[in-house]
MIROPA-688689 format. One record per residue (C-alpha): x, y, z. Coordinates in Angstrom, 2 decimals. Example, Ala and Ser with C-alpha at 12.3 -4.5 7.8 and 13.67 -1.06 7.14 Angstrom:
2
X  Y  Z
12.30  -4.50  7.80 $
13.67  -1.06  7.14 $
This chain:
188
X  Y  Z
101.10  -100.71  98.58 $
101.62  -103.25  95.79 $
97.96  -102.92  94.78 $
98.33  -99.12  94.37 $
101.36  -99.65  92.17 $
99.45  -102.21  90.12 $
96.49  -99.82  89.71 $
98.79  -96.98  88.64 $
100.51  -99.21  86.09 $
97.11  -100.22  84.69 $
96.07  -96.57  84.43 $
99.21  -95.73  82.48 $
98.64  -98.69  80.15 $
95.03  -97.64  79.55 $
95.96  -93.98  78.99 $
98.75  -94.88  76.58 $
96.55  -97.30  74.68 $
93.86  -94.66  74.28 $
91.23  -96.70  76.12 $
90.89  -93.90  78.67 $
91.25  -90.37  77.31 $
93.49  -88.03  79.26 $
91.13  -85.08  79.30 $
93.09  -82.59  81.36 $
96.71  -82.60  80.33 $
98.84  -79.53  79.92 $
101.40  -78.87  77.26 $
104.84  -77.41  77.69 $
106.30  -74.77  75.38 $
109.22  -75.83  73.20 $
109.95  -73.24  70.52 $
110.70  -69.52  70.60 $
107.22  -68.95  69.19 $
105.69  -70.99  72.04 $
107.46  -68.81  74.60 $
106.44  -65.50  73.02 $
103.14  -65.30  74.90 $
104.69  -66.14  78.27 $
106.62  -64.18  80.90 $
110.33  -63.94  80.07 $
111.34  -66.04  83.08 $
109.53  -69.05  81.59 $
111.80  -69.05  78.56 $
114.98  -68.09  80.35 $
114.56  -70.74  83.04 $
113.04  -73.64  81.14 $
113.72  -73.55  77.40 $
116.16  -76.16  76.22 $
119.58  -74.56  75.86 $
118.86  -71.89  78.49 $
119.07  -74.08  81.59 $
122.17  -73.23  83.58 $
122.90  -69.94  81.82 $
123.58  -66.76  83.78 $
120.07  -65.46  82.99 $
118.48  -68.73  84.08 $
120.45  -68.67  87.31 $
119.39  -65.06  87.93 $
115.72  -66.05  87.60 $
116.25  -69.17  89.71 $
117.68  -66.94  92.44 $
114.80  -64.43  92.20 $
112.13  -67.12  92.19 $
113.91  -69.62  94.46 $
111.93  -71.48  97.04 $
108.75  -71.23  95.05 $
108.44  -74.75  93.77 $
106.73  -75.62  90.58 $
107.01  -72.33  88.71 $
107.49  -74.36  85.50 $
103.99  -75.75  86.08 $
102.65  -72.19  86.13 $
104.45  -71.53  82.82 $
102.95  -74.71  81.33 $
99.52  -73.64  82.56 $
99.84  -70.24  80.89 $
100.95  -71.88  77.65 $
98.08  -74.39  77.72 $
95.62  -71.58  78.48 $
96.86  -69.78  75.36 $
96.50  -72.97  73.31 $
92.91  -73.38  74.50 $
91.92  -70.29  72.54 $
93.41  -71.61  69.31 $
90.64  -74.14  68.82 $
86.97  -73.70  68.05 $
86.16  -77.18  69.39 $
84.46  -76.58  72.74 $
85.36  -80.00  74.14 $
89.03  -79.59  73.28 $
89.06  -76.05  74.67 $
87.50  -77.19  77.94 $
90.02  -80.03  78.21 $
92.92  -77.64  77.66 $
91.49  -75.17  80.16 $
91.24  -77.93  82.78 $
94.84  -78.91  82.04 $
95.91  -75.28  82.35 $
94.11  -74.96  85.67 $
95.75  -78.09  87.08 $
99.19  -76.76  86.16 $
98.57  -73.23  87.43 $
97.37  -74.34  90.86 $
100.20  -76.86  91.28 $
102.65  -74.31  92.78 $
100.01  -73.19  95.30 $
100.09  -76.67  96.83 $
103.82  -77.32  96.54 $
105.79  -74.91  98.66 $
105.09  -71.50  97.21 $
105.76  -68.71  99.69 $
102.71  -66.71  100.84 $
104.78  -63.58  100.12 $
105.84  -64.65  96.62 $
105.94  -61.58  94.39 $
104.07  -63.30  91.52 $
101.24  -64.61  93.70 $
98.74  -61.81  92.84 $
99.32  -62.41  89.12 $
99.04  -66.15  89.59 $
95.69  -65.72  91.35 $
94.54  -63.44  88.54 $
95.54  -65.98  85.88 $
93.86  -68.83  87.75 $
90.75  -66.63  87.96 $
90.83  -66.17  84.17 $
90.84  -69.95  83.69 $
87.94  -70.41  86.12 $
86.07  -67.66  84.30 $
86.68  -69.35  80.93 $
85.32  -72.58  82.42 $
82.29  -70.56  83.61 $
83.07  -71.35  87.25 $
82.32  -67.81  88.32 $
82.33  -68.50  92.05 $
85.93  -69.76  91.91 $
86.94  -66.95  89.54 $
85.56  -64.35  91.95 $
87.48  -65.99  94.80 $
90.76  -65.88  92.84 $
90.30  -62.25  91.75 $
89.54  -61.29  95.34 $
92.72  -63.06  96.51 $
94.68  -61.19  93.87 $
93.24  -57.88  95.10 $
93.99  -58.77  98.74 $
97.64  -59.49  97.86 $
98.08  -56.48  95.59 $
95.36  -53.84  96.00 $
96.94  -51.57  93.39 $
96.77  -54.12  90.57 $
93.94  -52.86  88.36 $
93.47  -56.02  86.24 $
91.78  -57.98  89.02 $
89.29  -55.18  89.70 $
88.38  -55.04  86.01 $
88.04  -58.83  85.73 $
85.92  -59.02  88.87 $
83.70  -56.23  87.57 $
83.25  -58.11  84.27 $
82.06  -61.22  86.12 $
79.60  -59.20  88.17 $
78.22  -57.80  84.91 $
77.88  -61.34  83.50 $
75.93  -62.24  86.63 $
73.70  -59.14  86.24 $
75.12  -57.61  89.41 $
75.63  -54.12  88.00 $
75.81  -52.47  91.42 $
78.60  -54.85  92.53 $
80.44  -54.23  89.24 $
80.37  -50.48  89.78 $
81.36  -50.81  93.45 $
84.43  -52.94  92.69 $
85.57  -50.51  90.00 $
85.14  -47.60  92.42 $
87.20  -49.50  95.01 $
89.89  -50.11  92.41 $
89.97  -46.44  91.46 $
90.20  -45.43  95.11 $
93.17  -47.76  95.69 $
94.90  -46.59  92.53 $
94.56  -42.82  92.80 $
97.63  -40.99  91.63 $
98.29  -37.31  92.10 $
97.48  -35.04  89.17 $
100.61  -34.94  87.07 $
99.68  -31.75  85.22 $
């Protein structure tokens, strides 16, 4: 036990000294501008000055029991930051940090019936796709579709990957499935 503590202390010292780069760290939003590209609950629950307000408590109640939602928010923010750089190494590092934050809630008490789960799977799929891990992206988009068959974004994203992989027939099939699940009566 003492040796593990010693190793962890050494890691922190090395990271802080810059001897070992921390290649997959996420960033947390701080300003109003940072929060603009995120779901409203991220700002209302986590921005300094909002914690404890009536709106924050409302979101806490709605999202209660789904630990680590702030990690998901940080992952979304870091994903957005990844596209603000043209440096491929920095982008990849930010994408890995975003992925680590986005999957955190999946392993820390999130309910299998959580209302945001299909969107979370979709967003995790987008990160995998950006990292060119198409197998994992496909898996996440399929999970999103399983949880919410009427959510069109996952069908479109899955179709795009199939096109990237030169699987035109699969791309067409998934779009047809999405259309079938999302048929609405003629309104006119």
